[in-house]
C-alpha positions in Angstrom: 134.9 142.9 76.9 131.6 144.1 78.8 128.4 144.7 78.0 126.4 147.2 79.6 122.5 146.6 78.4 123.1 142.3 78.8 120.3 142.4 80.6 118.2 142.9 76.9 119.3 139.8 75.9 117.4 136.5 76.1 117.3 135.1 80.0 118.4 131.9 78.3 121.8 133.1 76.5 123.5 134.4 79.8 124.8 132.5 82.6 125.2 134.9 86.0 127.5 133.4 88.3 127.5 134.2 91.6 130.9 132.0 92.9 133.8 133.2 93.3 135.7 130.0 93.2 133.4 128.9 89.8 133.9 132.3 88.0 138.0 132.1 88.7 137.7 128.6 86.9 136.0 129.6 84.1 138.8 132.4 84.0 141.1 130.9 84.3 139.9 128.4 80.8 139.5 131.6 79.4 135.8 132.3 80.0 135.1 135.8 80.0 132.5 137.4 81.6 130.1 140.1 79.3 129.1 141.7 82.8 129.7 141.9 86.8 126.9 143.4 88.7 125.7 143.4 92.1 123.4 141.2 93.3 120.0 144.5 94.6 118.3 142.4 97.1 121.1 140.2 98.4 124.4 142.3 97.2 126.6 139.7 96.4 128.3 140.2 93.6 127.9 137.8 90.1 128.7 137.7 87.0 127.3 137.5 83.0 128.1 135.4 80.8 127.2 134.4 77.1 126.2 130.7 77.5 127.8 128.2 74.8 128.9 124.6 73.8 132.7 125.8 75.8 130.8 127.2 79.0 128.4 124.5 78.7 131.8 121.9 79.3 133.1 123.8 81.8 130.8 124.0 83.5 129.8 120.0 84.0 132.9 119.9 84.5 133.3 121.8 87.2 130.3 120.3 88.5 132.2 116.6 88.7 134.9 118.4 90.2 134.3 121.6 92.2 136.7 121.4 95.7 134.0 119.8 98.6 133.4 122.7 101.2 
């Protein structure tokens, strides 16, 4: 479910993801974004997630095991 007014949420409650592999990892683990935007300066697409315990745990797992370029 996308939320149009996500920018009104407190910044400490949202996580901005600029990594396509991380985005795919989160979706595979049933964490879904609340918004998808294009950065106005860089033009890169990013997704927005609500912070929570499950997201935090997956981010820690990703950091430990992420693919190396």
